[in-house]
RODO-2510 file (C-alpha; in nm, 4 decimals, decimal comma):
residues 409
     n   res          X          Y          Z
     1     m     2,6717     3,0918     0,3958
     2     s     2,7008     2,8494     0,1030
     3     t     2,4229     2,8163    -0,1558
     4     t     2,5490     2,4846    -0,3062
     5     t     2,5803     2,1449    -0,1709
     6     r     2,8879     1,9355    -0,2013
     7     r     2,7766     1,7901    -0,5196
     8     g     2,7765     2,1368    -0,6828
     9     r     2,4067     2,1693    -0,7216
    10     p     2,1572     2,4544    -0,5691
    11     a     2,0750     2,3821    -0,2176
    12     t     1,7080     2,3217    -0,1334
    13     p     1,5470     2,3757     0,1861
    14     s     1,5099     2,0145     0,2669
    15     d     1,8907     1,9944     0,2307
    16     d     1,9307     2,2802     0,4822
    17     l     1,6918     2,1409     0,7283
    18     w     1,8331     1,7824     0,7284
    19     a     2,1959     1,9169     0,7477
    20     s     2,1126     2,1375     1,0343
    21     r     1,9771     1,8210     1,1911
    22     r     2,2849     1,6284     1,1261
    23     r     2,4940     1,8797     1,2970
    24     h     2,2705     1,9350     1,5770
    25     p     2,0719     1,6133     1,6384
    26     t     1,9242     1,7336     1,9637
    27     a     1,8212     2,0679     1,7886
    28     r     1,4846     1,9456     1,6354
    29     p     1,1726     2,1475     1,6132
    30     v     0,9023     2,0105     1,8157
    31     p     0,6462     1,8316     1,5660
    32     s     0,3618     2,0859     1,5616
    33     g     0,1628     1,8833     1,3535
    34     r     0,0741     1,5625     1,6036
    35     r    -0,1789     1,8191     1,7225
    36     s    -0,3107     1,8852     1,4016
    37     k    -0,6528     1,7244     1,2444
    38     t    -0,4604     1,5803     0,9806
    39     y    -0,2512     1,3782     1,2208
    40     v    -0,5335     1,2865     1,4688
    41     g    -0,7547     1,1877     1,1476
    42     l    -0,4938     0,9629     0,9901
    43     l    -0,4472     0,7963     1,3134
    44     a    -0,8376     0,7163     1,3759
    45     v    -0,8988     0,6292     1,0292
    46     i    -0,6161     0,3556     1,0420
    47     c    -0,7116     0,2189     1,3880
    48     t    -1,0647     0,1886     1,2752
    49     l    -0,9629     0,0075     0,9388
    50     n    -0,7542    -0,2196     1,1462
    51     l    -1,0341    -0,3033     1,3815
    52     f    -1,3026    -0,3273     1,1012
    53     g    -1,0809    -0,5467     0,9344
    54     l    -1,0039    -0,7930     1,2498
    55     v    -1,3815    -0,8214     1,3097
    56     m    -1,4675    -0,8984     0,9419
    57     v    -1,1612    -1,1471     0,8916
    58     l    -1,3123    -1,3449     1,1896
    59     s    -1,6487    -1,3330     1,0207
    60     a    -1,5222    -1,4333     0,6768
    61     s    -1,2986    -1,7029     0,7932
    62     s    -1,4788    -1,8458     1,0652
    63     v    -1,6316    -2,1474     0,8288
    64     i    -1,2937    -2,2313     0,6473
    65     a    -1,0984    -2,1934     1,0024
    66     l    -1,3281    -2,4333     1,1605
    67     d    -1,2982    -2,6918     0,8698
    68     q    -0,9479    -2,7109     0,8358
    69     y    -0,8032    -2,6096     1,1952
    70     g    -1,0955    -2,7246     1,3973
    71     s    -1,1268    -2,3658     1,5481
    72     s    -1,3243    -2,0703     1,3849
    73     w    -1,0681    -1,8590     1,5603
    74     y    -0,7736    -1,9500     1,4271
    75     v    -0,7178    -1,7190     1,1364
    76     a    -0,8518    -1,4412     1,3031
    77     m    -0,5850    -1,5059     1,6098
    78     r    -0,3291    -1,5239     1,3670
    79     q    -0,4312    -1,2144     1,1944
    80     a    -0,4519    -1,0337     1,5469
    81     l    -0,0817    -1,1514     1,6037
    82     w     0,0088    -0,9964     1,2732
    83     l    -0,1603    -0,6971     1,3860
    84     a     0,0000    -0,6540     1,7121
    85     v     0,3514    -0,7037     1,5487
    86     g     0,2359    -0,4627     1,2851
    87     t     0,1264    -0,1969     1,5536
    88     a     0,4677    -0,2332     1,7156
    89     a     0,6480    -0,1709     1,3973
    90     c     0,4310     0,1127     1,3174
    91     v     0,5009     0,2953     1,6460
    92     v     0,8887     0,2225     1,6009
    93     v     0,8495     0,4073     1,2629
    94     l     0,6457     0,6800     1,4050
    95     r     0,8762     0,7740     1,6768
    96     v     1,2181     0,7799     1,4928
    97     d     1,2223     1,1224     1,2535
    98     y     1,1606     0,9797     0,9245
    99     h     1,4845     1,1524     0,7921
   100     r     1,6615     0,8820     0,9525
   101     w     1,5264     0,6192     0,7262
   102     r     1,7105     0,7711     0,4254
   103     r     2,0400     0,6131     0,4949
   104     w     1,8827     0,2853     0,4856
   105     a     1,7086     0,3389     0,1547
   106     t     1,9543     0,1639    -0,0825
   107     p     2,0480    -0,1271     0,1411
   108     a     1,6631    -0,1722     0,1986
   109     l     1,6070    -0,1965    -0,1580
   110     a     1,9086    -0,4428    -0,2270
   111     l     1,7944    -0,6782     0,0461
   112     s     1,4346    -0,6577    -0,1102
   113     g     1,6052    -0,7360    -0,4472
   114     v     1,7647    -1,0480    -0,2889
   115     l     1,4555    -1,1863    -0,1218
   116     l     1,2551    -1,1591    -0,4312
   117     a     1,5222    -1,3623    -0,6263
   118     l     1,5375    -1,5984    -0,3237
   119     v     1,1557    -1,6532    -0,3865
   120     l     1,2290    -1,7874    -0,7526
   121     v     1,4832    -2,0662    -0,6452
   122     p     1,3229    -2,4078    -0,6282
   123     g     1,2801    -2,5236    -0,2937
   124     v     1,3319    -2,2053    -0,1255
   125     g     1,0311    -1,9947    -0,2224
   126     v     0,6973    -2,1233    -0,1019
   127     e     0,4569    -2,2007    -0,3856
   128     v     0,0772    -2,1529    -0,3210
   129     n    -0,1648    -2,2149    -0,6143
   130     g     0,0880    -2,2350    -0,8834
   131     a     0,2556    -1,8993    -0,7641
   132     s     0,6100    -1,8734    -0,5597
   133     r     0,5642    -1,5588    -0,3976
   134     w     0,6797    -1,6321     0,0068
   135     l     0,9700    -1,7274     0,1879
   136     g     0,9479    -1,9089     0,5011
   137     y     0,8713    -2,2430     0,6853
   138     g     0,5380    -2,3900     0,8104
   139     a     0,2908    -2,1295     0,9405
   140     v     0,5303    -1,8263     0,9324
   141     s     0,5934    -1,7063     0,5959
   142     l     0,7050    -1,3685     0,4314
   143     q     0,5866    -1,1937     0,0918
   144     p     0,8999    -0,9978    -0,0317
   145     s     0,6943    -0,8251    -0,2960
   146     e     0,5438    -0,6308     0,0104
   147     l     0,8835    -0,5306     0,1276
   148     a     0,9461    -0,4015    -0,2302
   149     k     0,6530    -0,1808    -0,2369
   150     l     0,8075     0,0142     0,0804
   151     t     1,1701     0,0092    -0,0463
   152     v     1,1178     0,1327    -0,3802
   153     l     0,8913     0,3792    -0,2405
   154     v     1,1791     0,5316     0,0059
   155     f     1,4547     0,5069    -0,2270
   156     a     1,2761     0,6718    -0,5009
   157     a     1,1402     0,9439    -0,2856
   158     d     1,5389     0,9774    -0,1471
   159     l     1,6699     1,0269    -0,4754
   160     l     1,3939     1,2659    -0,6235
   161     a     1,4457     1,4845    -0,3143
   162     r     1,8408     1,4895    -0,3300
   163     r     1,8112     1,5733    -0,7188
   164     a     1,5317     1,8369    -0,6792
   165     a     1,7793     2,1107    -0,8913
   166     w     1,8134     1,8335    -1,1653
   167     m     1,4828     1,7294    -1,2270
   168     d     1,5038     1,8370    -1,6186
   169     d     1,7805     1,6362    -1,6601
   170     l     1,6119     1,2845    -1,6973
   171     r     1,9527     1,0856    -1,7068
   172     l     1,9635     1,1908    -1,3105
   173     t     1,6121     1,1439    -1,2062
   174     l     1,3564     0,9436    -1,4481
   175     v     1,6143     0,6927    -1,5799
   176     p     1,7370     0,5486    -1,2539
   177     v     1,4155     0,5237    -1,0916
   178     t     1,2834     0,3666    -1,3923
   179     v     1,5831     0,1380    -1,4302
   180     v     1,5333     0,0344    -1,0424
   181     f     1,1367    -0,0149    -1,0811
   182     g     1,1959    -0,2160    -1,3645
   183     t     1,4427    -0,4553    -1,2388
   184     i     1,2156    -0,5076    -0,8949
   185     a     0,9133    -0,5639    -1,1714
   186     l     1,0694    -0,7933    -1,3270
   187     l     1,1335    -0,9938    -1,0218
   188     v     0,7844    -0,9695    -0,9266
   189     m     0,6333    -1,0614    -1,2440
   190     a     0,8651    -1,3802    -1,2356
   191     q     0,6644    -1,4869    -0,9421
   192     p     0,4307    -1,4181    -1,1114
   193     n     0,2218    -1,1330    -0,9446
   194     l     0,0857    -0,8791    -1,1842
   195     g    -0,1171    -0,7005    -0,9449
   196     t     0,1725    -0,6049    -0,6875
   197     t     0,3703    -0,5004    -1,0258
   198     l     0,0572    -0,2503    -1,1062
   199     v     0,0721    -0,0955    -0,7480
   200     l     0,4335    -0,0392    -0,7794
   201     g     0,4009     0,1292    -1,1150
   202     a     0,1410     0,3531    -0,9602
   203     i     0,3740     0,4326    -0,6702
   204     v     0,6568     0,5117    -0,8934
   205     l     0,4591     0,7241    -1,1487
   206     s     0,2894     0,9161    -0,8592
   207     l     0,6489     1,0032    -0,7142
   208     l     0,7740     1,1189    -1,0415
   209     w     0,4895     1,3630    -1,0722
   210     v     0,4827     1,4985    -0,7564
   211     a     0,8552     1,5683    -0,7844
   212     g     0,8049     1,7431    -1,0861
   213     t     0,9138     1,5309    -1,3820
   214     p     0,8529     1,7163    -1,7056
   215     l     0,5014     1,6172    -1,8355
   216     i     0,5806     1,5026    -2,1875
   217     p     0,8446     1,2009    -2,1143
   218     l     0,6179     1,1070    -1,7885
   219     t     0,3431     1,0531    -2,0177
   220     g     0,5274     0,8411    -2,2415
   221     l     0,6239     0,6385    -1,9577
   222     a     0,2840     0,5974    -1,8434
   223     a     0,1396     0,5058    -2,1819
   224     a     0,4436     0,2406    -2,1906
   225     g     0,3668     0,0952    -1,8973
   226     a    -0,0130     0,0587    -1,9593
   227     l     0,0733    -0,1227    -2,2758
   228     a     0,3196    -0,3547    -2,1145
   229     a     0,0478    -0,4378    -1,8661
   230     t    -0,2101    -0,5015    -2,1036
   231     a     0,0459    -0,7233    -2,2877
   232     l     0,1273    -0,9399    -1,9819
   233     a    -0,2351    -0,9538    -1,8850
   234     l    -0,3329    -1,0904    -2,2134
   235     w     0,0062    -1,3334    -2,2660
   236     a    -0,0391    -1,5645    -1,9847
   237     p    -0,3213    -1,8002    -2,0417
   238     y    -0,4716    -1,7591    -1,6871
   239     r    -0,4426    -1,4093    -1,6695
   240     r    -0,5818    -1,3860    -1,9995
   241     a    -0,8867    -1,6032    -1,8692
   242     r    -0,9324    -1,3541    -1,5639
   243     v    -0,9637    -1,0675    -1,8272
   244     l    -1,2153    -1,2668    -2,0336
   245     a    -1,3992    -1,3662    -1,7248
   246     f    -1,4202    -1,0067    -1,6175
   247     l    -1,5564    -0,9152    -1,9580
   248     n    -1,8479    -1,1843    -1,9368
   249     p    -1,8515    -1,3707    -1,6277
   250     m    -2,1895    -1,5507    -1,7167
   251     a    -1,9989    -1,6978    -2,0452
   252     d    -1,7787    -1,9321    -1,8296
   253     y    -1,9753    -1,9501    -1,5118
   254     q    -1,8263    -2,2874    -1,3804
   255     n    -1,4685    -2,2058    -1,4429
   256     g    -1,3221    -1,8704    -1,4787
   257     g    -1,6065    -1,6533    -1,4060
   258     y    -1,7025    -1,8457    -1,1347
   259     q    -1,5432    -1,6152    -0,8507
   260     n    -1,6668    -1,3160    -1,0551
   261     v    -2,0074    -1,4292    -1,0209
   262     q    -2,0165    -1,5715    -0,6766
   263     s    -1,8725    -1,2348    -0,5343
   264     l    -2,1475    -1,0324    -0,7358
   265     v    -2,4131    -1,2860    -0,5923
   266     g    -2,2794    -1,2291    -0,2228
   267     i    -2,3009    -0,8156    -0,2597
   268     a    -2,6199    -0,8598    -0,4269
   269     s    -2,7782    -1,0731    -0,1369
   270     g    -2,6524    -0,7951     0,1330
   271     g    -2,9055    -0,5439    -0,0189
   272     i    -2,9004    -0,2007     0,1861
   273     t    -2,8601    -0,3216     0,5354
   274     g    -2,6932    -0,6778     0,4793
   275     t    -2,7745    -1,0146     0,5976
   276     g    -2,6233    -0,9200     0,9539
   277     l    -2,2611    -0,9611     1,0931
   278     g    -2,1658    -1,3202     1,0688
   279     e    -2,4464    -1,4668     0,8590
   280     s    -2,2922    -1,4619     0,5085
   281     r    -2,3846    -1,7377     0,2830
   282     a    -2,0840    -1,7073     0,0615
   283     k    -1,8291    -1,7839     0,3068
   284     w    -1,9716    -2,1476     0,3075
   285     g    -1,7467    -2,2693     0,0350
   286     f    -1,9248    -2,0633    -0,2501
   287     l    -1,6597    -1,7823    -0,2805
   288     p    -1,2924    -1,8736    -0,2881
   289     e    -1,0683    -1,6346    -0,0917
   290     a    -1,3561    -1,4955     0,1049
   291     h    -1,1064    -1,3746     0,3761
   292     t    -0,8237    -1,2604     0,1745
   293     d    -0,8688    -1,0944    -0,1774
   294     f    -1,2500    -1,1051    -0,1540
   295     i    -1,3260    -0,9949     0,1841
   296     f    -1,5117    -0,6801     0,0456
   297     a    -1,7842    -0,9104    -0,1006
   298     i    -1,8509    -1,0582     0,2618
   299     i    -1,8660    -0,6943     0,3818
   300     g    -2,1206    -0,6081     0,1340
   301     e    -2,3187    -0,9412     0,1977
   302     e    -2,3118    -0,8919     0,5739
   303     l    -2,3097    -0,5181     0,6150
   304     g    -2,4964    -0,4458     0,3117
   305     l    -2,4522    -0,1222     0,0867
   306     i    -2,4079     0,0968     0,4130
   307     g    -2,1262    -0,0975     0,5578
   308     a    -1,9555    -0,1212     0,1985
   309     l    -1,9968     0,2740     0,1571
   310     f    -1,8761     0,3011     0,5095
   311     l    -1,5353     0,1247     0,4323
   312     v    -1,5006     0,3281     0,1142
   313     s    -1,5468     0,6474     0,2822
   314     l    -1,2678     0,5507     0,5168
   315     f    -1,0188     0,4976     0,2426
   316     v    -1,1171     0,8121     0,0733
   317     a    -1,0672     0,9836     0,4124
   318     l    -0,7470     0,8159     0,4050
   319     c    -0,6221     0,9610     0,0768
   320     v    -0,7664     1,2904     0,1396
   321     l    -0,5672     1,3186     0,4743
   322     g    -0,2758     1,1573     0,3366
   323     s    -0,2790     1,3987     0,0473
   324     r    -0,2970     1,6926     0,3171
   325     a     0,0079     1,5347     0,4775
   326     a     0,2068     1,5554     0,1858
   327     l     0,1145     1,9103     0,1153
   328     l     0,2033     2,0077     0,4480
   329     a     0,5053     1,8415     0,4918
   330     p     0,8082     2,0224     0,6462
   331     d     1,0382     1,9086     0,3351
   332     r     1,0654     1,7606    -0,0148
   333     f     1,1626     1,4211     0,1095
   334     g     0,8624     1,4116     0,3561
   335     m     0,6071     1,5238     0,0807
   336     l     0,7076     1,2444    -0,1503
   337     i     0,6924     0,9897     0,1177
   338     a     0,3568     1,1046     0,2236
   339     a     0,2318     1,1174    -0,1464
   340     g     0,3667     0,7614    -0,2262
   341     v     0,2077     0,6065     0,0648
   342     t    -0,1018     0,7502     0,0270
   343     v    -0,1361     0,6504    -0,3597
   344     w    -0,0062     0,2887    -0,2152
   345     f    -0,2982     0,2582    -0,0246
   346     g    -0,5567     0,4261    -0,2500
   347     v    -0,4438     0,2544    -0,5802
   348     q    -0,4353    -0,0748    -0,4118
   349     a    -0,7926    -0,0322    -0,2436
   350     f    -0,9365     0,0717    -0,5854
   351     i    -0,7800    -0,2068    -0,7549
   352     n    -0,9018    -0,4751    -0,4941
   353     i    -1,2539    -0,3217    -0,4804
   354     g    -1,2668    -0,3075    -0,8229
   355     a    -1,2170    -0,6473    -0,8976
   356     v    -1,4682    -0,7536    -0,6321
   357     i    -1,7469    -0,5541    -0,7749
   358     g    -1,6604    -0,6413    -1,1174
   359     i    -1,5509    -0,3344    -1,2628
   360     l    -1,1782    -0,4436    -1,3030
   361     p    -0,9889    -0,8029    -1,3575
   362     i    -0,9146    -0,9968    -1,0946
   363     t    -0,5314    -0,9452    -0,9791
   364     g    -0,4899    -1,1048    -0,6366
   365     v    -0,4367    -0,7784    -0,4626
   366     p    -0,5478    -0,7682    -0,1074
   367     l    -0,7318    -0,4836     0,0738
   368     p    -0,5077    -0,2636     0,2713
   369     f    -0,5592    -0,3126     0,6393
   370     v    -0,8665    -0,5311     0,5894
   371     s    -0,7860    -0,8579     0,4059
   372     y    -0,6123    -1,1508     0,5767
   373     g    -0,2549    -1,1640     0,5162
   374     g     0,0247    -1,0954     0,7673
   375     s     0,3082    -0,9828     0,5188
   376     s     0,0430    -0,7076     0,3676
   377     l    -0,0693    -0,6119     0,7240
   378     l     0,2752    -0,5736     0,8558
   379     f     0,4323    -0,3597     0,5762
   380     s     0,1088    -0,1599     0,5365
   381     m     0,1345    -0,0890     0,9109
   382     i     0,4997     0,0374     0,8339
   383     g     0,3876     0,2574     0,5394
   384     a     0,1090     0,3972     0,7943
   385     g     0,4176     0,4709     1,0575
   386     l     0,5762     0,6714     0,7953
   387     l     0,2764     0,8679     0,6973
   388     l     0,1722     0,9384     1,0428
   389     n     0,5515     1,0550     1,1015
   390     v     0,5237     1,2990     0,8125
   391     a     0,1885     1,4294     0,9402
   392     r     0,3324     1,4273     1,2809
   393     q     0,5896     1,6880     1,1733
   394     a     0,3777     1,8936     0,9306
   395     q     0,4071     2,2656     0,9109
   396     l     0,0820     2,4135     1,0211
   397     p    -0,0829     2,7246     0,8750
   398     e    -0,0187     3,0158     1,0354
   399     s    -0,3525     3,0481     1,1594
   400     s    -0,3585     2,6999     1,2885
   401     r    -0,0048     2,7952     1,4660
   402     r    -0,1560     3,0826     1,6467
   403     r    -0,4818     2,9311     1,7364
   404     l    -0,2565     2,6283     1,9416
   405     a     0,0224     2,8904     2,0593
   406     p     0,0022     2,8802     2,4433
   407     p    -0,1284     3,2117     2,5789
   408     a     0,1023     3,4730     2,6525
   409     r     0,1639     3,5449     3,0291
***
């Protein structure tokens, strides 16, 4: 029995498990985690977020959809179509053993890099509001930066899982992950898209930390990233205006601070119980992007503090259950996948809600599962499928296994 891999490093439990599955593809253990509270809870939270989001997209977009397309249902029906596609993708990812996606990590990352580069080609990328972030034609478009979140996550998780015994050798772990992130981040920033870059950075830093990267170089990398983000936020005039508007929105109420103020006015109008579903006044042309990046303001206005806290509690539950899925993952790769997806959803929700309530600058990041947006919803559902896949194969505690075991005959 060998204790080393073909590359000469000490074998890890995840290596033995994955190697045995490749030799005996039919001899895979029954996923005990599918009966666990973690798996069921994650499934319930994700379903609730999607249904809640679909209802709120219908409410928030009804006025603009009627004005632009002649039907209050137009935007909501498109979101429902994307939800159906995303649900199908989630089911496929859930049904296929998550280890099998490792072989596609590098090709998928290369594909996302190519798509990000194509976005920047004049005449190929679709430009909206001064930013070129989409590929497509007419009503069908795709945002490659959403794919990049997923591919960078899987690539980094795969690399750090394979090189578990070499975490102290930064040339084999920290450096390649940072180079890949830096390349993708440059392409995303060229669109420009600082919000997605921040989410990507949070995913990569969390994976490096969970994988066991030495604290001193990791802290240095985090500090360098924070300085770079601050410099980028202040360098471009429109981003600098957003930062200044965040610090004092009333100083430029009619221009840079308009969206901040209208968002806060809408939330304040909701009070404790809200004005009622569909009764928002902000969506009548007062609040731009009401059904996309600022849908939380409509939720706060129509459903009040109670509805807003309900939504926040769903994201808190998603983060808690996702962290538990990572702790109970059957191997290192699964742990990193679950941790990365959890940070992805948690950080993105925090950035979006923080911008809406005025504690963070506006970055244009959608609220996962809730904001209108086909690409965001599709790849969020694929990420959710990966998270559920890990939770489905979780190693239950001994007490839980005894409780769920069939009675002896």
